[in-house]
C-alpha positions, 0 to 999 in steps of 0.5 A, a space after each residue: 075589079 071583076 064588076 067594073 065596066 072599065 077596060 082591063 089593060 094588060 102589060 104584055 112582057 112579064 105580065 100577060 106573058 112569062 117572057 119578053 117578046 124583044 128577047 124572044 125575037 132576038 134569039 128566034 132570029 139568031 137561030 134562023 137568020 143570025 147575020 140579019 139579026 145581028 144587023 138589027 143591033 145597029 138600032 140599039 140606041 133606038 129601042 122602037 126601031 130595034 123592036 120593029 127590025 127584029 119583028 120583021 126578021 124573026 116573026 114569032 109564033 105568039 100562040 106558043 109564048 108562055 102566059 102567066 096563068 093567073 093573069 091569063 085566067 082573069 083576062 079570059 074570064 073578063 073577056 067572056 063577061 063582055 069586058 074589053 081586054 086591051 094589051 098595052 106593051 112596049 113590044 112592037 105593034 105587029 107582035 102585040 096585034 098577033 097576040 091579041 088576035 090569038 086570045 080574042 082580045 080587043 083589036 085596040 092595042 097600044 104598042 111601040 110603032 118603030 118610032 115611039 117606044 111605048 113604055 112608062 110615061 109614054 104608055 100612060 099618056 096614050 092610055 089616059 088620052 083614049 080612056 081618061 084618068 082612072 078610066 081603066 084597070 092596069 096590070 104590070 110587073 115592073 117599076 116602069 109601070 108605076 107611071 101607068 098605075 098612077 092613072 089607073 082605077 085599080 092596079 094588078 101587080 105581078 111579082 114583087 114590085 117595091 114601087 107599087 107599095 105607094 099605090 095603096 096610099 093613093 086610095 087605089 085597090 092593089 091586087 098582088 099576083 104571083 110572079 118571078 122566077 126561082 133559083 131552083 128553076 135556073 139550076 134545072 136549066 143548067 142541066 146538072 145531070 148532064 155533067 156526068 158526061 164529063 167523067 170522060 175526062 178521066 178516061 186518058 188518066 185511067 187508060 194510061 194507068 196514071 193513078 196519082 193525085 198530081 194527075 187527078 186534081 187538075 183533071 177534076 178541075 178540068 171536069 168543073 170547067 167543062 161542066 160550066 162550059 157545057 151548062 153555058 152552051 145548054 142555055 144558048 141551045 135552049 134559047 135558040 130552040 124556044 119555038 121547037 121546044 114548045 112544040 116538043 112533048 117533053 122539052 116544052 117543060 124546059 125552064 126557058 121554054 115554059 117561061 119559068 126563068 126569064 131569058 135575060 136571067 139566062 143570058 146573064 147566067 151564060 156570061 158567068 158560066 162561060 167566064 168561069 169555064 175559061 178562067 179555070 181552063 186558063 189556070 190549068 194550061 194553054 192546051 186545055 184552054 185551047 180545047 175548052 175554047 174549041 169545044 165552046 165554039 163547036 157547041 155554038 156552031 152546033 146550036 146555031 146551025 149544025 144541029 139542023 143538018 142531017 148527019 152533020 148533027 150526029 157527027 158533031 155530037 160525036 166530035 164533042 164527046 171526043 173533045 172531052 177525052 182530048 181535054 182530059 189528056 190536056 188537063 192531066 198532061 198525059 198522052 192520049 192514045 190515038 186509038 182511044 180518040 178514034 174509038 170514042 168517036 164511033 161509040 158516040 156516033 152510035 149514041 147520036 143515032 140512038 137519040 134520033 131513033 128514040 125521038 122519031 119512034 116516040 114522035 106523034 106524027 110523020 112530020 120532021 122533028 121540030 128544029 131537026 132534019 129527020 123524019 120517020 123515013 130516016 129510021 132505017 138509015 139511022 139504024 144502019 149508021 148506028 150499026 156501022 158505029 158499033 162495028 167501027 168501035 169494035 174494030 178499033 178496039 181490037 186494033 188497039 188490043 194488038 198495038 204496041 201500046 195496047 200490049 204494053 198496058 194490057 199484057 193479057 190481050 185475050 181478056 181485052 178480046 173477051 171484054 169486047 163481048 159485053 161491050 158489043 152487047 151494051 152498044 147493040 142493046 142501046 140501039 135496039 132500045 132506041 129503035 123500040 122507043 124504050 129509052 129516054 130522049 137522051 141516051 146518056 141519061 138513060 144509060 146512067 139509070 139503066 141498071 142492066 146497062 151499068 152492070 154490063 159496063 162494069 163487067 167490061 171495065 172489070 175485064 179490062 182491069 184484069 187484062 192490065 193486071 190491076 186486080 192482082 196489083 191492088 189486091 195481091 191476087 
């Protein structure tokens, strides 16, 4: 095919691109103009109108969209040799025209125009009318492209398309190009390494000294529900952040941003995980179900709007961690100390500041972080808020140590005071490493890999267990 003078016609969604521009526009719009985007759905029965409406509400950075490397290489090589490369897509004409201009392809495009949805047979008729029967080579990726392949001289098939098997019997040259997605990439999109944050659900059980299976088992089920809920929200967050992630030095490798997993697959995974989370929660008790629903709604609000609001985003993150503790109490049906809930909030307020400090320190320019409201000028304020969080956490912990409940559970109060030293060391060290840019972009992930930090936390817990008299109860000391 490389010697042919006939135009090389490329389907766009799933062929030249590793994504779908209709779904890209939907999620881009949902993150920036949700009401206007949802209003576009009134055109669901008229795909061409829907695509045109979304293209107006949410113009895409087509230069950032992930491309299929094999098809892109062929297209650019063909273009460099003087062969006409034409984009033909069911996506809206405004998007396809911008994409063609980004790569210097022919300004002759074929696309949906708000009235006609240029897909399958409609696309075939348009191409044959202009280029003639067998007057072009065509690359596509789905069964609907069979209508076009039948009129092409040669066929490039991206991924496994069963319908394309019939083409060889028609005397056409068929070239298979790798495509599709993997379950492993989808698993990465669920961020299973983040599930470890849900060990916070164990905190009320540990703090109230309820070490029994009747309490542990429902809490473990609660951890499973929260893990599914968190992964469902991570998917939504990634779909809303596609453009900003592609501008980020490391987040650009996330499965949806890189096109390793189709947006449609992500949407289906969200539905399954959300249903799993709510189903497990409903089987435990209504209180736990209420906390899970509140967590998911707050997380959605964070993904849609709150994460773009300075300071509000950090406070929301801290609140989401606090909800995990409340969820653990609800799942295990144990009393959660008010002091514990108040203590968790400033700790994670501090870690939220650390996350933003790390991002700003590692940023390559003075511009505001993509999709966030912070710039390097905010580093000093973030450091101050982090310091207030450390101070607040220590004060609350001290108040708990002298409270009636604290003295009842931890008779050796002086050991709790001693535990405040490694606790303060850990928090201050986390802030300092964030300020110096020596952390991962996620402080929780960093903390789980930081051997010294883990040692400090273990020392803190050991002192607390000693204060509660647990070591002597367990080992007869």
